[in-house]
Structures are given as structure tokens and as C-alpha cells.
Backbone as JSON Lines, residues from 0, in Angstrom:
{"i":0,"aa":"X","n":[-7.76,-0.69,-5.1],"ca":[-6.74,-0.21,-6.02],"c":[-5.71,0.64,-5.29]}
{"i":1,"aa":"X","n":[-6.18,1.52,-4.45],"ca":[-5.27,2.44,-3.76],"c":[-4.35,1.68,-2.82]}
{"i":2,"aa":"X","n":[-4.9,0.71,-2.11],"ca":[-4.07,-0.07,-1.19],"c":[-3.01,-0.85,-1.96]}
{"i":3,"aa":"X","n":[-3.39,-1.43,-3.08],"ca":[-2.42,-2.14,-3.92],"c":[-1.36,-1.2,-4.45]}
{"i":4,"aa":"X","n":[-1.76,0.01,-4.82],"ca":[-0.79,0.99,-5.3],"c":[0.21,1.35,-4.2]}
{"i":5,"aa":"X","n":[-0.29,1.48,-2.98],"ca":[0.62,1.79,-1.86],"c":[1.59,0.64,-1.64]}
{"i":6,"aa":"X","n":[1.08,-0.58,-1.68],"ca":[1.95,-1.75,-1.54],"c":[3.01,-1.79,-2.64]}
{"i":7,"aa":"X","n":[2.58,-1.52,-3.86],"ca":[3.48,-1.63,-5.01],"c":[4.63,-0.63,-4.94]}
{"i":8,"aa":"X","n":[4.34,0.6,-4.55],"ca":[5.4,1.61,-4.57],"c":[6.12,1.76,-3.25]}
{"i":9,"aa":"X","n":[5.66,1.09,-2.2],"ca":[6.23,1.28,-0.87],"c":[7.74,1.21,-0.82]}
{"i":10,"aa":"X","n":[8.3,0.11,-1.24],"ca":[9.75,-0.09,-1.15],"c":[10.49,0.74,-2.19]}
{"i":11,"aa":"X","n":[10.02,0.71,-3.43],"ca":[10.73,1.42,-4.5],"c":[10.7,2.94,-4.31]}
{"i":12,"aa":"X","n":[9.57,3.47,-3.85],"ca":[9.49,4.92,-3.61],"c":[10.42,5.32,-2.46]}
{"i":13,"aa":"X","n":[10.52,4.48,-1.45],"ca":[11.43,4.78,-0.34],"c":[12.89,4.75,-0.81]}
{"i":14,"aa":"X","n":[13.22,3.8,-1.66],"ca":[14.58,3.76,-2.21],"c":[14.88,4.98,-3.08]}
{"i":15,"aa":"X","n":[13.91,5.37,-3.91],"ca":[14.1,6.54,-4.75],"c":[14.17,7.81,-3.9]}
{"i":16,"aa":"X","n":[13.4,7.87,-2.83],"ca":[13.46,9.02,-1.92],"c":[14.83,9.14,-1.29]}
{"i":17,"aa":"X","n":[15.49,8.01,-1.06],"ca":[16.85,8.06,-0.51],"c":[17.83,8.69,-1.51]}
{"i":18,"aa":"X","n":[17.54,8.58,-2.8],"ca":[18.36,9.26,-3.8],"c":[18.03,10.74,-3.87]}
{"i":19,"aa":"X","n":[16.77,11.09,-3.64],"ca":[16.36,12.5,-3.66],"c":[16.9,13.26,-2.46]}
{"i":20,"aa":"X","n":[17.03,12.57,-1.34],"ca":[17.54,13.2,-0.11],"c":[18.65,12.32,0.45]}
{"i":21,"aa":"X","n":[19.85,12.36,-0.15],"ca":[20.91,11.44,0.27],"c":[21.37,11.63,1.72]}
{"i":22,"aa":"X","n":[21.21,12.84,2.25],"ca":[21.62,13.08,3.63],"c":[20.67,12.41,4.63]}
{"i":23,"aa":"X","n":[19.49,12.03,4.15],"ca":[18.51,11.34,5.0],"c":[18.14,9.99,4.39]}
{"i":24,"aa":"X","n":[19.1,9.37,3.73],"ca":[18.84,8.13,2.99],"c":[18.37,7.0,3.89]}
{"i":25,"aa":"X","n":[19.02,6.84,5.03],"ca":[18.62,5.72,5.9],"c":[17.21,5.91,6.44]}
{"i":26,"aa":"X","n":[16.83,7.13,6.74],"ca":[15.47,7.39,7.22],"c":[14.46,7.11,6.12]}
{"i":27,"aa":"X","n":[14.78,7.51,4.9],"ca":[13.86,7.28,3.78],"c":[13.69,5.79,3.5]}
{"i":28,"aa":"X","n":[14.78,5.05,3.56],"ca":[14.69,3.61,3.3],"c":[13.88,2.91,4.39]}
{"i":29,"aa":"X","n":[14.06,3.34,5.62],"ca":[13.31,2.73,6.72],"c":[11.82,3.05,6.65]}
{"i":30,"aa":"X","n":[11.45,4.06,5.89],"ca":[10.03,4.41,5.75],"c":[9.26,3.34,4.99]}
{"i":31,"aa":"X","n":[9.94,2.5,4.22],"ca":[9.24,1.48,3.44],"c":[8.49,0.51,4.35]}
{"i":32,"aa":"X","n":[9.07,0.17,5.49],"ca":[8.38,-0.7,6.43],"c":[7.12,-0.07,6.98]}
{"i":33,"aa":"X","n":[7.18,1.21,7.26],"ca":[6.01,1.93,7.76],"c":[4.92,1.98,6.69]}
{"i":34,"aa":"X","n":[5.31,2.24,5.47],"ca":[4.35,2.32,4.37],"c":[3.66,0.97,4.17]}
{"i":35,"aa":"X","n":[4.43,-0.1,4.13],"ca":[3.83,-1.42,3.95],"c":[2.99,-1.83,5.17]}
{"i":36,"aa":"X","n":[3.39,-1.39,6.34],"ca":[2.59,-1.66,7.53],"c":[1.23,-0.98,7.46]}
{"i":37,"aa":"X","n":[1.22,0.26,7.01],"ca":[-0.05,0.99,6.86],"c":[-0.92,0.31,5.82]}
{"i":38,"aa":"X","n":[-0.32,-0.11,4.71],"ca":[-1.08,-0.81,3.67],"c":[-1.66,-2.12,4.2]}
{"i":39,"aa":"X","n":[-0.9,-2.82,5.02],"ca":[-1.38,-4.07,5.62],"c":[-2.58,-3.81,6.52]}
{"i":40,"aa":"X","n":[-2.48,-2.79,7.34],"ca":[-3.59,-2.45,8.24],"c":[-4.84,-2.08,7.43]}
{"i":41,"aa":"X","n":[-4.65,-1.32,6.35],"ca":[-5.79,-0.96,5.51],"c":[-6.44,-2.2,4.89]}
{"i":42,"aa":"X","n":[-5.63,-3.16,4.46],"ca":[-6.18,-4.4,3.92],"c":[-6.97,-5.16,4.98]}
{"i":43,"aa":"X","n":[-6.4,-5.24,6.17],"ca":[-7.06,-5.99,7.24],"c":[-8.37,-5.34,7.65]}
{"i":44,"aa":"X","n":[-8.42,-4.02,7.63],"ca":[-9.62,-3.31,8.09],"c":[-10.7,-3.26,7.01]}
{"i":45,"aa":"X","n":[-10.32,-3.01,5.75],"ca":[-11.32,-2.76,4.72],"c":[-11.62,-3.94,3.8]}
{"i":46,"aa":"X","n":[-10.64,-4.74,3.46],"ca":[-10.83,-5.77,2.43],"c":[-11.1,-7.15,3.02]}
{"i":47,"aa":"X","n":[-10.23,-7.61,3.89],"ca":[-10.31,-8.98,4.4],"c":[-11.64,-9.33,5.06]}
{"i":48,"aa":"X","n":[-12.23,-8.47,5.9],"ca":[-13.5,-8.86,6.53],"c":[-14.61,-9.14,5.52]}
{"i":49,"aa":"X","n":[-14.7,-8.33,4.48],"ca":[-15.77,-8.52,3.49],"c":[-15.57,-9.82,2.74]}
{"i":50,"aa":"X","n":[-14.34,-10.09,2.34],"ca":[-14.06,-11.32,1.61],"c":[-14.31,-12.53,2.5]}
{"i":51,"aa":"X","n":[-13.91,-12.44,3.75],"ca":[-14.1,-13.55,4.69],"c":[-15.58,-13.85,4.92]}
{"i":52,"aa":"X","n":[-16.38,-12.83,5.07],"ca":[-17.81,-13.03,5.31],"c":[-18.45,-13.7,4.09]}
{"i":53,"aa":"X","n":[-18.13,-13.23,2.91],"ca":[-18.72,-13.82,1.7],"c":[-18.26,-15.26,1.52]}
{"i":54,"aa":"X","n":[-16.98,-15.53,1.76],"ca":[-16.48,-16.91,1.64],"c":[-17.13,-17.81,2.68]}
{"i":55,"aa":"X","n":[-17.32,-17.31,3.89],"ca":[-17.97,-18.09,4.95],"c":[-19.42,-18.41,4.58]}
{"i":56,"aa":"X","n":[-20.11,-17.44,4.01],"ca":[-21.49,-17.66,3.6],"c":[-21.58,-18.72,2.51]}
{"i":57,"aa":"X","n":[-20.62,-18.72,1.59],"ca":[-20.62,-19.72,0.53],"c":[-20.36,-21.12,1.11]}
{"i":58,"aa":"X","n":[-19.42,-21.2,2.05],"ca":[-19.12,-22.49,2.68],"c":[-20.33,-23.02,3.44]}
{"i":59,"aa":"X","n":[-21.05,-22.14,4.12],"ca":[-22.24,-22.55,4.88],"c":[-23.5,-22.62,4.02]}
{"i":60,"aa":"X","n":[-23.33,-22.5,2.73],"ca":[-24.41,-22.58,1.73],"c":[-25.5,-21.53,1.96]}
{"i":61,"aa":"X","n":[-25.09,-20.37,2.47],"ca":[-26.02,-19.25,2.63],"c":[-25.81,-18.21,1.54]}
{"i":62,"aa":"X","n":[-24.65,-18.26,0.89],"ca":[-24.33,-17.29,-0.14],"c":[-24.12,-17.96,-1.48]}
{"i":63,"aa":"X","n":[-23.95,-17.15,-2.48],"ca":[-23.8,-17.63,-3.84],"c":[-22.33,-17.8,-4.2]}
{"i":64,"aa":"X","n":[-22.01,-18.95,-4.78],"ca":[-20.65,-19.19,-5.26],"c":[-20.31,-18.2,-6.37]}
{"i":65,"aa":"X","n":[-21.31,-17.86,-7.17],"ca":[-21.1,-16.9,-8.26],"c":[-20.69,-15.53,-7.7]}
{"i":66,"aa":"X","n":[-21.26,-15.14,-6.57],"ca":[-20.88,-13.87,-5.94],"c":[-19.43,-13.91,-5.48]}
{"i":67,"aa":"X","n":[-19.01,-15.02,-4.89],"ca":[-17.62,-15.18,-4.46],"c":[-16.67,-15.17,-5.65]}
{"i":68,"aa":"X","n":[-17.09,-15.82,-6.72],"ca":[-16.28,-15.85,-7.95],"c":[-16.14,-14.45,-8.52]}
{"i":69,"aa":"X","n":[-17.25,-13.68,-8.54],"ca":[-17.17,-12.31,-9.06],"c":[-16.32,-11.42,-8.18]}
{"i":70,"aa":"X","n":[-16.39,-11.65,-6.86],"ca":[-15.55,-10.88,-5.94],"c":[-14.07,-11.18,-6.19]}
{"i":71,"aa":"X","n":[-13.77,-12.45,-6.42],"ca":[-12.38,-12.82,-6.71],"c":[-11.89,-12.17,-8.0]}
{"i":72,"aa":"X","n":[-12.74,-12.15,-9.01],"ca":[-12.38,-11.5,-10.26],"c":[-12.2,-10.0,-10.06]}
{"i":73,"aa":"X","n":[-13.08,-9.39,-9.26],"ca":[-12.96,-7.97,-8.97],"c":[-11.65,-7.66,-8.24]}
{"i":74,"aa":"X","n":[-11.25,-8.55,-7.32],"ca":[-9.99,-8.37,-6.59],"c":[-8.8,-8.43,-7.56]}
{"i":75,"aa":"X","n":[-8.85,-9.36,-8.5],"ca":[-7.76,-9.49,-9.48],"c":[-7.67,-8.23,-10.33]}
{"i":76,"aa":"X","n":[-8.81,-7.75,-10.8],"ca":[-8.83,-6.54,-11.63],"c":[-8.37,-5.33,-10.83]}
{"i":77,"aa":"X","n":[-8.79,-5.23,-9.57],"ca":[-8.37,-4.07,-8.76],"c":[-6.87,-4.12,-8.49]}
{"i":78,"aa":"X","n":[-6.31,-5.31,-8.34],"ca":[-4.85,-5.43,-8.16],"c":[-4.13,-4.98,-9.43]}
{"i":79,"aa":"X","n":[-4.65,-5.36,-10.59],"ca":[-4.04,-4.94,-11.86],"c":[-4.09,-3.42,-11.99]}
{"i":80,"aa":"X","n":[-5.26,-2.83,-11.79],"ca":[-5.39,-1.38,-11.91],"c":[-4.63,-0.65,-10.8]}
{"i":81,"aa":"X","n":[-4.52,-1.26,-9.63],"ca":[-3.72,-0.68,-8.56],"c":[-2.25,-0.62,-8.92]}
{"i":82,"aa":"X","n":[-1.77,-1.66,-9.59],"ca":[-0.38,-1.66,-10.05],"c":[-0.15,-0.59,-11.12]}
{"i":83,"aa":"X","n":[-1.12,-0.41,-11.98],"ca":[-1.02,0.65,-12.99],"c":[-1.06,2.02,-12.32]}
{"i":84,"aa":"X","n":[-1.95,2.2,-11.35],"ca":[-2.03,3.46,-10.6],"c":[-0.72,3.74,-9.87]}
{"i":85,"aa":"X","n":[-0.06,2.69,-9.41],"ca":[1.21,2.86,-8.7],"c":[2.26,3.52,-9.58]}
{"i":86,"aa":"X","n":[2.21,3.28,-10.88],"ca":[3.18,3.91,-11.78],"c":[3.0,5.42,-11.8]}
{"i":87,"aa":"X","n":[1.77,5.87,-11.63],"ca":[1.49,7.3,-11.6],"c":[1.9,7.9,-10.26]}
{"i":88,"aa":"X","n":[1.74,7.14,-9.18],"ca":[2.01,7.65,-7.84],"c":[3.47,7.49,-7.41]}
{"i":89,"aa":"X","n":[4.28,6.82,-8.21],"ca":[5.64,6.49,-7.79],"c":[6.49,7.74,-7.49]}
{"i":90,"aa":"X","n":[6.63,8.65,-8.44],"ca":[7.47,9.84,-8.25],"c":[6.89,10.76,-7.18]}
{"i":91,"aa":"X","n":[5.58,11.08,-7.22],"ca":[5.04,11.91,-6.13],"c":[5.2,11.24,-4.76]}
{"i":92,"aa":"X","n":[5.06,9.93,-4.71],"ca":[5.24,9.22,-3.45],"c":[6.67,9.33,-2.93]}
{"i":93,"aa":"X","n":[7.63,9.2,-3.83],"ca":[9.04,9.33,-3.44],"c":[9.34,10.74,-2.96]}
{"i":94,"aa":"X","n":[8.78,11.73,-3.64],"ca":[8.99,13.12,-3.21],"c":[8.34,13.37,-1.85]}
{"i":95,"aa":"X","n":[7.19,12.78,-1.63],"ca":[6.52,12.93,-0.33],"c":[7.34,12.28,0.77]}
{"i":96,"aa":"X","n":[7.89,11.11,0.52],"ca":[8.73,10.44,1.52],"c":[9.96,11.28,1.81]}
{"i":97,"aa":"X","n":[10.6,11.83,0.77],"ca":[11.77,12.68,0.97],"c":[11.41,13.92,1.79]}
{"i":98,"aa":"X","n":[10.26,14.52,1.49],"ca":[9.81,15.68,2.26],"c":[9.53,15.29,3.7]}
{"i":99,"aa":"X","n":[8.89,14.15,3.89],"ca":[8.55,13.7,5.24],"c":[9.8,13.44,6.07]}
{"i":100,"aa":"X","n":[10.86,12.92,5.46],"ca":[12.1,12.7,6.21],"c":[12.71,14.04,6.62]}
{"i":101,"aa":"X","n":[12.6,15.05,5.75],"ca":[13.1,16.39,6.1],"c":[12.32,16.94,7.29]}
{"i":102,"aa":"X","n":[11.0,16.78,7.24],"ca":[10.14,17.25,8.31],"c":[10.48,16.52,9.62]}
{"i":103,"aa":"X","n":[10.71,15.22,9.54],"ca":[11.06,14.43,10.72],"c":[12.38,14.89,11.31]}
{"i":104,"aa":"X","n":[13.36,15.15,10.43],"ca":[14.68,15.61,10.91],"c":[14.52,16.94,11.63]}
{"i":105,"aa":"X","n":[13.76,17.86,11.05],"ca":[13.59,19.17,11.66],"c":[12.81,19.07,12.98]}
{"i":106,"aa":"X","n":[11.81,18.21,13.01],"ca":[10.97,18.06,14.17],"c":[11.74,17.49,15.35]}
{"i":107,"aa":"X","n":[12.56,16.49,15.1],"ca":[13.28,15.84,16.18],"c":[14.74,16.26,16.29]}
{"i":108,"aa":"X","n":[15.15,17.25,15.49],"ca":[16.52,17.75,15.49],"c":[17.54,16.64,15.32]}
{"i":109,"aa":"X","n":[17.28,15.77,14.37],"ca":[18.19,14.67,14.07],"c":[19.15,15.14,12.99]}
{"i":110,"aa":"X","n":[20.36,14.72,13.08],"ca":[21.35,15.03,12.03],"c":[21.89,16.37,12.24]}
């Protein structure tokens, strides 16, 4: 759910952060790629290996098709709830991105 929420708000929160901090708008917008990259890495590390192992077991007739079906249903439900959670995290996420761009500007003396 959390990874889906990060994916869902990544681009929109970065765009909204550019409105919150117009002097650092380009930095805030560019943060969307970083956010989606982190979400991709989290998916690859935590979700994909488990799904792949279960699917492989089903193909090799070592696992239960019902287990794979339930996992698929659980993934669908977690994506739905992750999208709902994203609505709650949208404004705080945008404020965090705006704050992070300020911190980055101060740290590297940009602008």
C-alpha cells in the first residue's frame, strides 16, 4: 500500500510542491523522478521476488494456484487502498518535497 501511495503521489506532489516553493519550482518538479525511482526500487526489492517465487512454484506444480490467485487479489486490494492512502499523503508529501528543495538549496548554495 505504501509503495503504491508513493507512486500515486510522486508526480502530482512534486508539481504541487513547485507551487508551494515557486523559486525552487524546477528542483521540486525534478524530484518526481527520484520519488518514482525510489518506489520502483522498493517494488523490486520487496514485492516482485515474492510474487515471482510463488508464480514459479505454481508453474512447476509445486505450489497452489489458489495461493497465486489470492496473492493477485491481495495485490489488487493493496493497490486500491494505496491509492486511497495517497490522497491522505498528497499535501504532506508536497510540503515535504518543498522543504527538501529548500534544504538542498541551502546545503549546496544553489540559487
